[in-house]
C-alpha positions in Angstrom: 0.0 0.0 0.0 2.8 2.5 0.8 6.5 2.6 0.6 9.4 4.9 1.3 11.9 4.8 -1.6 15.5 5.9 -0.7 14.3 8.6 1.6 16.7 11.0 3.2 15.3 13.5 5.7 16.9 16.1 8.0 15.7 19.1 9.9 17.4 22.4 9.1 21.1 22.5 9.8 21.0 19.1 11.4 22.4 15.7 10.5 20.0 13.3 8.7 17.5 11.3 10.7 16.9 9.0 7.7 19.4 8.4 5.0 18.6 6.4 1.8 15.9 4.7 3.9 13.5 2.2 2.2 10.5 0.6 3.8 7.3 -1.0 2.5 3.9 -1.7 4.2 1.1 -3.7 2.7 -2.6 -3.1 2.9 -4.1 -4.3 6.2 -0.8 -4.6 8.0 -0.4 -3.7 11.6 2.9 -2.1 12.4 4.5 -0.7 15.6 7.5 1.7 15.3 9.8 1.3 18.3 13.0 3.0 19.2 14.7 5.4 21.6 13.8 9.1 21.9 15.1 11.2 19.0 15.4 8.2 16.6 12.8 9.6 14.2 9.7 7.6 15.1 7.3 10.6 15.0 9.2 12.1 12.0 8.5 8.9 10.0 4.8 9.1 10.9 4.6 12.7 9.7 6.3 11.8 6.5 3.6 9.2 5.9 0.9 11.8 6.8 2.2 14.3 4.3 3.1 16.8 7.0 6.9 16.5 6.4 8.6 15.8 3.1 11.9 14.0 2.3 15.0 15.9 1.2 15.5 13.2 -1.4 13.5 10.0 -2.3 9.8 9.4 -2.4 6.9 8.6 -0.1 4.3 6.6 -2.1 0.8 5.6 -1.1 -1.0 3.4 -3.6 1.8 4.3 -6.0 1.0 8.1 -5.7 3.7 10.4 -4.6 2.7 12.1 -1.3 3.0 15.9 -1.6 0.3 16.9 0.9 -2.0 15.2 3.5 -4.4 12.8 1.8 -8.1 12.5 2.8 -7.9 8.8 3.5 -5.1 9.0 6.0 -6.1 9.4 9.7 -3.6 10.8 12.2 -4.2 10.5 16.0 -1.7 12.4 18.2 -0.8 12.0 21.9 -2.3 15.2 23.0 -5.8 14.3 21.6 -6.2 17.6 19.7 -9.7 18.3 21.0 -11.4 21.7 21.0 -11.9 22.6 24.7 -15.1 24.6 24.0 -16.7 21.8 22.0 -18.7 18.8 23.3 -17.8 15.1 22.6 -20.2 15.0 19.7 -19.0 18.3 18.2 -15.4 17.3 18.5 -16.2 14.0 16.8 -17.9 15.9 14.0 -15.0 18.3 13.4 -13.4 16.5 10.5 -16.7 16.0 8.8 -17.5 19.7 9.2 -14.2 20.7 7.6 -14.8 18.3 4.7 -18.3 19.8 4.3 -16.8 23.2 4.0 -14.5 22.2 1.1 -16.9 19.7 -0.5 -15.9 16.6 -2.5 -12.9 18.2 -4.2 -10.7 15.2 -4.1 -8.0 17.1 -2.2 -9.4 18.1 1.2 -12.2 15.5 1.0 -12.6 12.4 -1.1 -14.4 12.8 -4.4 -17.1 10.4 -3.3 -17.7 12.4 0.0 -21.3 13.3 0.7 -21.8 15.9 3.5 -22.9 14.2 6.7 -22.3 14.8 10.4 -23.3 11.2 11.4 -20.9 10.1 14.1 -23.2 8.3 16.6 -22.3 4.8 15.4 -18.6 5.4 16.2 -19.5 7.1 19.5 -21.5 4.0 20.4 -18.7 1.7 19.3 -16.3 3.6 21.5 -18.6 3.7 24.5 -19.1 7.5 24.4 -22.9 7.8 24.1 -23.3 8.6 27.8 -20.9 11.5 27.4 -22.1 13.2 24.2 -22.7 16.7 25.8 -19.6 16.8 28.0 -16.6 18.9 27.3 -13.0 17.6 27.3 -12.3 19.0 30.7 -15.1 16.8 32.0 -13.7 13.6 30.5 -11.1 11.1 31.7 -7.9 10.7 29.6 -9.3 7.5 28.1 -12.6 9.2 27.1 -10.7 12.0 25.5 -8.6 9.6 23.5 -11.7 7.6 22.4 -13.2 10.9 21.2 -10.1 11.6 19.1 -10.3 8.1 17.7 -14.1 8.6 16.9 -13.3 11.9 15.1 -10.7 10.1 12.9 -12.7 7.0 12.2 -15.7 9.0 11.1 -13.6 10.1 8.1 -13.3 6.5 6.9 -9.5 6.3 6.6 -7.7 3.3 5.0 -4.4 4.2 6.8 -4.5 5.0 10.5 -1.4 6.6 12.0 -1.1 6.9 15.8 1.6 8.8 17.6 2.1 7.4 21.1 -1.7 7.7 21.7 -1.8 5.8 25.0 1.4 6.9 26.8 -0.3 9.3 29.3 -3.0 6.8 30.3 -3.1 4.5 33.3 -2.3 0.8 32.7 -5.9 -0.6 32.7 -7.1 2.2 30.4 -4.1 1.7 28.1 -4.7 -2.0 27.8 -8.4 -1.5 27.1 -7.7 1.0 24.3 -5.0 -1.2 22.9 -7.5 -4.1 22.6 -10.1 -1.8 21.2 -7.7 -0.4 18.5 -6.9 -3.9 17.4 -10.5 -4.9 17.2 -11.4 -1.8 15.0 -8.3 -2.4 12.8 -9.5 -5.9 12.1 -13.2 -4.9 11.6 -12.3 -2.1 9.2 -9.3 -3.7 7.5 -7.2 -0.6 8.3 -3.5 -0.4 7.8 -2.3 0.6 11.2 1.0 2.2 12.1 1.5 3.1 15.7 4.5 4.9 17.2 5.5 3.8 20.7 8.5 4.1 23.0 7.3 1.1 25.1 8.6 -2.4 24.3 5.5 -4.1 25.8 3.1 -2.0 23.7 5.0 -2.6 20.5 4.8 -6.4 21.2 1.1 -6.2 21.8 0.1 -4.0 18.8 2.5 -4.7 16.0 2.3 -7.9 13.9 5.4 -6.3 12.4 7.7 -4.1 14.4 10.0 -1.5 12.8 13.0 -1.0 15.1 14.7 2.4 14.7 18.1 3.2 16.2 20.2 6.3 16.6 20.2 8.5 13.5 20.9 8.2 10.7 18.6 5.3 10.0 19.4 3.7 6.7 18.1 0.2 7.0 14.6 -0.9 8.0 15.1 -3.5 10.8 11.8 -5.5 10.8 10.8 -8.0 13.4 7.8 -10.4 12.7 5.4 -10.8 15.6 2.5 -12.6 13.9 0.8 -13.7 17.1 0.2 -10.1 18.2 -3.5 -9.4 18.7 -4.5 -13.0 19.2 -6.5 -14.1 22.2 -4.4 -14.5 25.4 -1.2 -13.3 23.7 -0.6 -10.7 26.4 -0.3 -13.6 29.0 1.7 -16.0 26.9 5.3 -17.1 27.0 5.6 -16.0 23.3 4.8 -12.4 24.4 7.4 -12.5 27.2 10.0 -13.9 24.7 9.1 -11.1 22.2 9.6 -8.4 24.8 13.0 -9.9 25.7 14.0 -10.1 22.0 13.0 -6.4 21.5 14.9 -5.3 24.6 18.0 -7.1 23.5 17.8 -5.7 20.0 17.3 -2.1 21.3 20.5 -2.5 23.4 22.6 -3.2 20.3 
């Protein structure tokens, strides 16, 4: 579905974070990007989202060169990005309202887009119906994150990018949202790429794990983790072994 072809990227007056970097992801894959702080995890996500652009090389999605954000890519950030003066329902409708402003132009909204503010099915799926008229300040961290997820899924993305979305949540809430994310990914056949700095989360969420190291990253180190997302994996010896494997690889 998408690929980075010989991508080199650096911020102004800094050494490259990626240098001649090539990576490919297929439709419906579930990836976790893992690595130490400053290794380029979020930068890679923003390259895929069309918010950053390579110095050289190409970022291709469905064989099209990415030169701007695309309507079918959803991005969920750690800070939720909710409007404090808007209710849960209004926040969930925000992306649809913006699309309605532009209309089905094929750039800001898909050509097949038909104006609609229908978000209740996603709010129900994400257990938010009892909180429709609440404001972000009245919600727990998990409820705020579920609102952000509802807002994104209402736009019907085929590629879902998540930047450390659960890092500020308590352990039970984090595990609940990890499970929910995997369920939705399977139901909607989404291509999921999630950035995390936590070994245990990468092992739970990524059927494939991209391990980044200190810049510049020039080789895609990929670890297969095909049992991720299966029943009872979190409590299995395979999961413990995968965490050990990732920890040892990160220490290299």
